[in-house]
Jmol script that loads the backbone (N, CA, C; Angstrom):
load data "model"
ATOM      1  N   ARG A   1      -9.184  19.126   2.654  1.00  0.00           N
ATOM      2  CA  ARG A   1      -9.225  17.702   2.829  1.00  0.00           C
ATOM      3  C   ARG A   1      -9.334  17.039   1.474  1.00  0.00           C
ATOM      4  N   ILE A   2      -8.627  15.947   1.347  1.00  0.00           N
ATOM      5  CA  ILE A   2      -8.579  15.248   0.066  1.00  0.00           C
ATOM      6  C   ILE A   2      -8.988  13.791   0.283  1.00  0.00           C
ATOM      7  N   ALA A   3      -9.800  13.288  -0.589  1.00  0.00           N
ATOM      8  CA  ALA A   3     -10.205  11.882  -0.541  1.00  0.00           C
ATOM      9  C   ALA A   3     -10.389  11.391  -1.965  1.00  0.00           C
ATOM     10  N   GLY A   4     -10.352  10.099  -2.131  1.00  0.00           N
ATOM     11  CA  GLY A   4     -10.539   9.544  -3.465  1.00  0.00           C
ATOM     12  C   GLY A   4     -11.001   8.104  -3.391  1.00  0.00           C
ATOM     13  N   GLU A   5     -11.470   7.621  -4.491  1.00  0.00           N
ATOM     14  CA  GLU A   5     -11.936   6.245  -4.587  1.00  0.00           C
ATOM     15  C   GLU A   5     -11.237   5.582  -5.758  1.00  0.00           C
ATOM     16  N   ILE A   6     -10.735   4.370  -5.533  1.00  0.00           N
ATOM     17  CA  ILE A   6     -10.108   3.601  -6.601  1.00  0.00           C
ATOM     18  C   ILE A   6     -11.178   2.645  -7.122  1.00  0.00           C
ATOM     19  N   LYS A   7     -11.742   2.969  -8.266  1.00  0.00           N
ATOM     20  CA  LYS A   7     -12.860   2.182  -8.791  1.00  0.00           C
ATOM     21  C   LYS A   7     -12.423   0.917  -9.513  1.00  0.00           C
ATOM     22  N   SER A   8     -11.233   0.907 -10.062  1.00  0.00           N
ATOM     23  CA  SER A   8     -10.827  -0.228 -10.891  1.00  0.00           C
ATOM     24  C   SER A   8      -9.796  -1.128 -10.218  1.00  0.00           C
ATOM     25  N   PHE A   9      -9.573  -0.993  -8.908  1.00  0.00           N
ATOM     26  CA  PHE A   9      -8.560  -1.815  -8.244  1.00  0.00           C
ATOM     27  C   PHE A   9      -9.041  -3.249  -8.090  1.00  0.00           C
ATOM     28  N   SER A  10      -8.149  -4.182  -8.379  1.00  0.00           N
ATOM     29  CA  SER A  10      -8.437  -5.597  -8.189  1.00  0.00           C
ATOM     30  C   SER A  10      -7.364  -6.176  -7.275  1.00  0.00           C
ATOM     31  N   PRO A  11      -7.732  -6.897  -6.220  1.00  0.00           N
ATOM     32  CA  PRO A  11      -6.740  -7.462  -5.314  1.00  0.00           C
ATOM     33  C   PRO A  11      -6.033  -8.694  -5.876  1.00  0.00           C
ATOM     34  N   ASP A  12      -6.366  -9.089  -7.108  1.00  0.00           N
ATOM     35  CA  ASP A  12      -5.717 -10.250  -7.722  1.00  0.00           C
ATOM     36  C   ASP A  12      -4.208 -10.045  -7.743  1.00  0.00           C
ATOM     37  N   GLY A  13      -3.490 -11.065  -7.342  1.00  0.00           N
ATOM     38  CA  GLY A  13      -2.036 -10.980  -7.316  1.00  0.00           C
ATOM     39  C   GLY A  13      -1.499 -10.442  -6.004  1.00  0.00           C
ATOM     40  N   TRP A  14      -2.384  -9.928  -5.159  1.00  0.00           N
ATOM     41  CA  TRP A  14      -1.953  -9.390  -3.862  1.00  0.00           C
ATOM     42  C   TRP A  14      -2.332 -10.324  -2.728  1.00  0.00           C
ATOM     43  N   VAL A  15      -3.526 -10.887  -2.788  1.00  0.00           N
ATOM     44  CA  VAL A  15      -3.989 -11.802  -1.744  1.00  0.00           C
ATOM     45  C   VAL A  15      -4.726 -12.965  -2.389  1.00  0.00           C
ATOM     46  N   SER A  16      -4.885 -14.016  -1.624  1.00  0.00           N
ATOM     47  CA  SER A  16      -5.613 -15.192  -2.089  1.00  0.00           C
ATOM     48  C   SER A  16      -7.092 -14.847  -2.269  1.00  0.00           C
ATOM     49  N   PRO A  17      -7.739 -15.453  -3.260  1.00  0.00           N
ATOM     50  CA  PRO A  17      -9.180 -15.200  -3.447  1.00  0.00           C
ATOM     51  C   PRO A  17     -10.007 -15.555  -2.208  1.00  0.00           C
ATOM     52  N   LYS A  18      -9.470 -16.406  -1.325  1.00  0.00           N
ATOM     53  CA  LYS A  18     -10.184 -16.814  -0.116  1.00  0.00           C
ATOM     54  C   LYS A  18      -9.988 -15.834   1.042  1.00  0.00           C
ATOM     55  N   SER A  19      -9.167 -14.822   0.866  1.00  0.00           N
ATOM     56  CA  SER A  19      -8.908 -13.849   1.926  1.00  0.00           C
ATOM     57  C   SER A  19     -10.139 -12.986   2.182  1.00  0.00           C
ATOM     58  N   PRO A  20     -10.221 -12.430   3.395  1.00  0.00           N
ATOM     59  CA  PRO A  20     -11.377 -11.570   3.713  1.00  0.00           C
ATOM     60  C   PRO A  20     -11.463 -10.346   2.807  1.00  0.00           C
ATOM     61  N   ARG A  21     -12.668  -9.880   2.564  1.00  0.00           N
ATOM     62  CA  ARG A  21     -12.879  -8.703   1.713  1.00  0.00           C
ATOM     63  C   ARG A  21     -12.238  -7.454   2.300  1.00  0.00           C
ATOM     64  N   GLU A  22     -12.109  -7.399   3.622  1.00  0.00           N
ATOM     65  CA  GLU A  22     -11.526  -6.232   4.268  1.00  0.00           C
ATOM     66  C   GLU A  22     -10.089  -5.995   3.812  1.00  0.00           C
ATOM     67  N   TRP A  23      -9.432  -7.019   3.338  1.00  0.00           N
ATOM     68  CA  TRP A  23      -8.041  -6.893   2.916  1.00  0.00           C
ATOM     69  C   TRP A  23      -7.910  -6.078   1.640  1.00  0.00           C
ATOM     70  N   THR A  24      -9.004  -5.907   0.890  1.00  0.00           N
ATOM     71  CA  THR A  24      -8.945  -5.172  -0.370  1.00  0.00           C
ATOM     72  C   THR A  24      -8.436  -3.757  -0.155  1.00  0.00           C
ATOM     73  N   SER A  25      -8.905  -3.068   0.898  1.00  0.00           N
ATOM     74  CA  SER A  25      -8.446  -1.697   1.147  1.00  0.00           C
ATOM     75  C   SER A  25      -6.973  -1.683   1.536  1.00  0.00           C
ATOM     76  N   LEU A  26      -6.536  -2.668   2.310  1.00  0.00           N
ATOM     77  CA  LEU A  26      -5.122  -2.749   2.676  1.00  0.00           C
ATOM     78  C   LEU A  26      -4.265  -3.002   1.442  1.00  0.00           C
ATOM     79  N   CYS A  27      -4.740  -3.873   0.561  1.00  0.00           N
ATOM     80  CA  CYS A  27      -4.003  -4.172  -0.666  1.00  0.00           C
ATOM     81  C   CYS A  27      -3.907  -2.955  -1.568  1.00  0.00           C
ATOM     82  N   SER A  28      -4.986  -2.188  -1.653  1.00  0.00           N
ATOM     83  CA  SER A  28      -4.936  -0.989  -2.496  1.00  0.00           C
ATOM     84  C   SER A  28      -3.972   0.033  -1.915  1.00  0.00           C
ATOM     85  N   THR A  29      -3.872   0.098  -0.591  1.00  0.00           N
ATOM     86  CA  THR A  29      -2.920   1.001   0.051  1.00  0.00           C
ATOM     87  C   THR A  29      -1.489   0.593  -0.269  1.00  0.00           C
ATOM     88  N   CYS A  30      -1.185  -0.691  -0.129  1.00  0.00           N
ATOM     89  CA  CYS A  30       0.165  -1.184  -0.433  1.00  0.00           C
ATOM     90  C   CYS A  30       0.483  -1.027  -1.912  1.00  0.00           C
ATOM     91  N   SER A  31      -0.489  -1.313  -2.764  1.00  0.00           N
ATOM     92  CA  SER A  31      -0.296  -1.155  -4.201  1.00  0.00           C
ATOM     93  C   SER A  31      -0.009   0.300  -4.553  1.00  0.00           C
ATOM     94  N   SER A  32      -0.746   1.218  -3.943  1.00  0.00           N
ATOM     95  CA  SER A  32      -0.529   2.648  -4.197  1.00  0.00           C
ATOM     96  C   SER A  32       0.863   3.076  -3.760  1.00  0.00           C
ATOM     97  N   GLY A  33       1.302   2.573  -2.614  1.00  0.00           N
ATOM     98  CA  GLY A  33       2.647   2.898  -2.142  1.00  0.00           C
ATOM     99  C   GLY A  33       3.721   2.388  -3.082  1.00  0.00           C
ATOM    100  N   LYS A  34       3.557   1.161  -3.559  1.00  0.00           N
ATOM    101  CA  LYS A  34       4.528   0.590  -4.493  1.00  0.00           C
ATOM    102  C   LYS A  34       4.551   1.379  -5.798  1.00  0.00           C
ATOM    103  N   LYS A  35       3.370   1.743  -6.296  1.00  0.00           N
ATOM    104  CA  LYS A  35       3.310   2.518  -7.534  1.00  0.00           C
ATOM    105  C   LYS A  35       3.938   3.895  -7.353  1.00  0.00           C
ATOM    106  N   ALA A  36       3.787   4.483  -6.167  1.00  0.00           N
ATOM    107  CA  ALA A  36       4.409   5.784  -5.899  1.00  0.00           C
ATOM    108  C   ALA A  36       5.932   5.665  -5.904  1.00  0.00           C
ATOM    109  N   LEU A  37       6.467   4.584  -5.329  1.00  0.00           N
ATOM    110  CA  LEU A  37       7.918   4.365  -5.359  1.00  0.00           C
ATOM    111  C   LEU A  37       8.415   4.181  -6.785  1.00  0.00           C
ATOM    112  N   ILE A  38       7.668   3.430  -7.578  1.00  0.00           N
ATOM    113  CA  ILE A  38       8.047   3.209  -8.980  1.00  0.00           C
ATOM    114  C   ILE A  38       8.007   4.523  -9.749  1.00  0.00           C
ATOM    115  N   ASP A  39       6.914   5.283  -9.591  1.00  0.00           N
ATOM    116  CA  ASP A  39       6.790   6.570 -10.287  1.00  0.00           C
ATOM    117  C   ASP A  39       7.894   7.539  -9.885  1.00  0.00           C
ATOM    118  N   GLY A  40       8.323   7.462  -8.632  1.00  0.00           N
ATOM    119  CA  GLY A  40       9.379   8.346  -8.144  1.00  0.00           C
ATOM    120  C   GLY A  40      10.775   7.853  -8.490  1.00  0.00           C
ATOM    121  N   GLY A  41      10.864   6.692  -9.152  1.00  0.00           N
ATOM    122  CA  GLY A  41      12.159   6.143  -9.527  1.00  0.00           C
ATOM    123  C   GLY A  41      12.939   5.594  -8.346  1.00  0.00           C
ATOM    124  N   LEU A  42      12.249   5.255  -7.264  1.00  0.00           N
ATOM    125  CA  LEU A  42      12.923   4.787  -6.053  1.00  0.00           C
ATOM    126  C   LEU A  42      12.866   3.281  -5.862  1.00  0.00           C
ATOM    127  N   MET A  43      12.065   2.592  -6.633  1.00  0.00           N
ATOM    128  CA  MET A  43      11.870   1.165  -6.410  1.00  0.00           C
ATOM    129  C   MET A  43      13.157   0.374  -6.604  1.00  0.00           C
ATOM    130  N   GLU A  44      13.829   0.552  -7.725  1.00  0.00           N
ATOM    131  CA  GLU A  44      15.056  -0.202  -7.975  1.00  0.00           C
ATOM    132  C   GLU A  44      16.154   0.205  -7.003  1.00  0.00           C
ATOM    133  N   GLU A  45      16.285   1.503  -6.767  1.00  0.00           N
ATOM    134  CA  GLU A  45      17.313   2.004  -5.855  1.00  0.00           C
ATOM    135  C   GLU A  45      17.078   1.495  -4.435  1.00  0.00           C
ATOM    136  N   THR A  46      15.834   1.473  -4.022  1.00  0.00           N
ATOM    137  CA  THR A  46      15.490   1.065  -2.668  1.00  0.00           C
ATOM    138  C   THR A  46      15.673  -0.429  -2.466  1.00  0.00           C
ATOM    139  N   THR A  47      15.214  -1.234  -3.402  1.00  0.00           N
ATOM    140  CA  THR A  47      15.249  -2.681  -3.217  1.00  0.00           C
ATOM    141  C   THR A  47      16.630  -3.283  -3.450  1.00  0.00           C
ATOM    142  N   LYS A  48      17.511  -2.547  -4.096  1.00  0.00           N
ATOM    143  CA  LYS A  48      18.848  -3.075  -4.374  1.00  0.00           C
ATOM    144  C   LYS A  48      19.601  -3.396  -3.085  1.00  0.00           C
ATOM    145  N   ASN A  49      19.524  -2.516  -2.100  1.00  0.00           N
ATOM    146  CA  ASN A  49      20.257  -2.680  -0.847  1.00  0.00           C
ATOM    147  C   ASN A  49      19.331  -2.988   0.324  1.00  0.00           C
ATOM    148  N   LEU A  50      18.164  -3.509   0.049  1.00  0.00           N
ATOM    149  CA  LEU A  50      17.167  -3.755   1.079  1.00  0.00           C
ATOM    150  C   LEU A  50      17.457  -5.040   1.842  1.00  0.00           C
ATOM    151  N   ASP A  51      17.471  -4.946   3.163  1.00  0.00           N
ATOM    152  CA  ASP A  51      17.584  -6.117   4.020  1.00  0.00           C
ATOM    153  C   ASP A  51      16.167  -6.490   4.441  1.00  0.00           C
ATOM    154  N   ALA A  52      15.624  -7.540   3.851  1.00  0.00           N
ATOM    155  CA  ALA A  52      14.225  -7.910   4.082  1.00  0.00           C
ATOM    156  C   ALA A  52      13.938  -8.195   5.555  1.00  0.00           C
ATOM    157  N   ALA A  53      14.953  -8.615   6.313  1.00  0.00           N
ATOM    158  CA  ALA A  53      14.752  -8.891   7.734  1.00  0.00           C
ATOM    159  C   ALA A  53      14.530  -7.611   8.533  1.00  0.00           C
ATOM    160  N   LYS A  54      14.901  -6.470   7.953  1.00  0.00           N
ATOM    161  CA  LYS A  54      14.759  -5.192   8.650  1.00  0.00           C
ATOM    162  C   LYS A  54      13.743  -4.282   7.971  1.00  0.00           C
ATOM    163  N   CYS A  55      12.872  -4.864   7.174  1.00  0.00           N
ATOM    164  CA  CYS A  55      11.915  -4.086   6.391  1.00  0.00           C
ATOM    165  C   CYS A  55      10.509  -4.242   6.962  1.00  0.00           C
ATOM    166  N   SER A  56       9.755  -3.161   6.946  1.00  0.00           N
ATOM    167  CA  SER A  56       8.363  -3.230   7.378  1.00  0.00           C
ATOM    168  C   SER A  56       7.562  -2.145   6.682  1.00  0.00           C
ATOM    169  N   ILE A  57       6.274  -2.243   6.790  1.00  0.00           N
ATOM    170  CA  ILE A  57       5.364  -1.236   6.250  1.00  0.00           C
ATOM    171  C   ILE A  57       4.530  -0.722   7.410  1.00  0.00           C
ATOM    172  N   LEU A  58       4.434   0.584   7.517  1.00  0.00           N
ATOM    173  CA  LEU A  58       3.612   1.198   8.547  1.00  0.00           C
ATOM    174  C   LEU A  58       2.483   1.952   7.865  1.00  0.00           C
ATOM    175  N   ILE A  59       1.272   1.592   8.207  1.00  0.00           N
ATOM    176  CA  ILE A  59       0.101   2.236   7.635  1.00  0.00           C
ATOM    177  C   ILE A  59      -0.718   2.792   8.793  1.00  0.00           C
ATOM    178  N   GLY A  60      -0.998   4.068   8.739  1.00  0.00           N
ATOM    179  CA  GLY A  60      -1.763   4.688   9.809  1.00  0.00           C
ATOM    180  C   GLY A  60      -2.965   5.429   9.274  1.00  0.00           C
ATOM    181  N   SER A  61      -3.946   5.535  10.110  1.00  0.00           N
ATOM    182  CA  SER A  61      -5.143   6.275   9.740  1.00  0.00           C
ATOM    183  C   SER A  61      -5.659   6.979  10.980  1.00  0.00           C
ATOM    184  N   GLY A  62      -5.972   8.228  10.820  1.00  0.00           N
ATOM    185  CA  GLY A  62      -6.509   8.976  11.949  1.00  0.00           C
ATOM    186  C   GLY A  62      -7.893   9.491  11.628  1.00  0.00           C
ATOM    187  N   ILE A  63      -8.776   9.365  12.581  1.00  0.00           N
ATOM    188  CA  ILE A  63     -10.133   9.862  12.401  1.00  0.00           C
ATOM    189  C   ILE A  63     -10.416  10.832  13.542  1.00  0.00           C
ATOM    190  N   GLY A  64     -10.954  11.970  13.216  1.00  0.00           N
ATOM    191  CA  GLY A  64     -11.267  12.956  14.236  1.00  0.00           C
ATOM    192  C   GLY A  64     -10.219  14.043  14.258  1.00  0.00           C
ATOM    193  N   GLY A  65     -10.297  14.890  15.216  1.00  0.00           N
ATOM    194  CA  GLY A  65      -9.374  16.015  15.299  1.00  0.00           C
ATOM    195  C   GLY A  65      -8.650  16.050  16.627  1.00  0.00           C
ATOM    196  N   VAL A  66      -7.672  16.916  16.693  1.00  0.00           N
ATOM    197  CA  VAL A  66      -6.925  17.118  17.926  1.00  0.00           C
ATOM    198  C   VAL A  66      -7.521  18.330  18.620  1.00  0.00           C
ATOM    199  N   GLN A  67      -7.866  18.209  19.884  1.00  0.00           N
ATOM    200  CA  GLN A  67      -8.470  19.327  20.617  1.00  0.00           C
ATOM    201  C   GLN A  67      -7.434  20.072  21.417  1.00  0.00           C
TER     202      GLN A  67
END
end "model"
wireframe off; spacefill off
backbone 0.3
color backbone group
């Protein structure tokens, strides 16, 4: 099992300062995904032909085990 903590993440630029604090974890997830696309060299290739009307982000989390 792998886990980690992002100690220096700031939600500035992702959400309004008036947004709920709970959004910070969602913002760090989206930021991590974007950085992974950039590191993988997929950001420019992906966004070039992207139809924003058909784009979405799916974030899932599972807690517990399968019996």
